[in-house]
C-alpha positions in Angstrom: 25.2 20.6 15.8 26.1 17.9 13.1 24.2 14.7 13.1 25.8 11.4 12.4 23.8 11.1 9.1 25.3 14.5 8.1 28.8 13.4 8.9 28.4 10.1 7.0 27.3 12.0 3.9 29.9 14.8 4.1 32.9 15.2 1.8 36.4 14.6 3.2 37.0 18.3 3.5 33.8 18.7 5.4 34.5 15.9 7.7 37.9 17.5 8.6 36.1 20.7 9.3 33.6 18.9 11.6 36.4 17.3 13.5 38.2 20.6 13.8 35.1 22.3 15.1 34.6 19.6 17.7 38.2 20.0 19.0 37.9 23.8 19.0 34.6 23.5 21.0 36.2 21.3 23.6 39.2 23.5 23.9 37.0 26.6 24.3 35.0 25.3 27.2 35.4 27.0 30.6 37.4 25.3 32.0 39.0 24.2 28.7 38.7 20.6 27.8 41.9 18.7 26.8 42.7 15.6 24.7 45.1 13.2 26.5 47.0 10.1 25.9 48.6 7.8 28.4 52.4 7.4 28.3 53.0 3.7 28.4 56.4 4.1 30.1 55.4 6.4 32.9 51.7 5.8 33.3 51.2 9.6 33.1 48.6 11.4 31.0 49.9 14.1 28.5 48.0 16.5 26.4 48.3 15.8 22.7 48.8 18.3 19.9 45.9 20.1 18.3 46.6 18.2 15.0 46.6 14.8 16.8 43.4 15.7 18.7 41.7 16.4 15.3 43.1 13.1 13.8 41.8 11.1 16.8 38.4 12.9 16.8 38.1 12.0 13.0 39.0 8.4 13.7 36.4 8.2 16.5 33.8 9.6 14.1 34.8 7.2 11.3 34.6 4.2 13.7 31.1 5.3 14.9 29.9 5.9 11.4 30.5 2.4 10.0 27.3 1.0 11.4 25.3 4.1 10.5 26.6 3.9 7.0 25.4 0.3 6.6 21.9 1.2 8.0 21.5 4.2 5.7 22.5 2.1 2.7 20.0 -0.6 3.7 17.3 2.1 4.3 18.0 3.6 0.7 17.6 0.1 -0.8 14.2 -0.4 0.9 11.8 2.4 -0.2 
């Protein structure tokens, strides 16, 4: 299990590995989890590629990490 603090302080390569591990863990559930996106034309949900699932997972982790990064920076500045 990777904490948000570990994700924020990871290298780019490590972050991609974390995202890949999350996607793989979801795909390996029983029943398997899927990553979906809604087709705006039809309104139907379609499964995205493995690569896109990793990209979207990385984006979600980055978005969630912004606040945490600021907090960690403030904490380091206040011993």
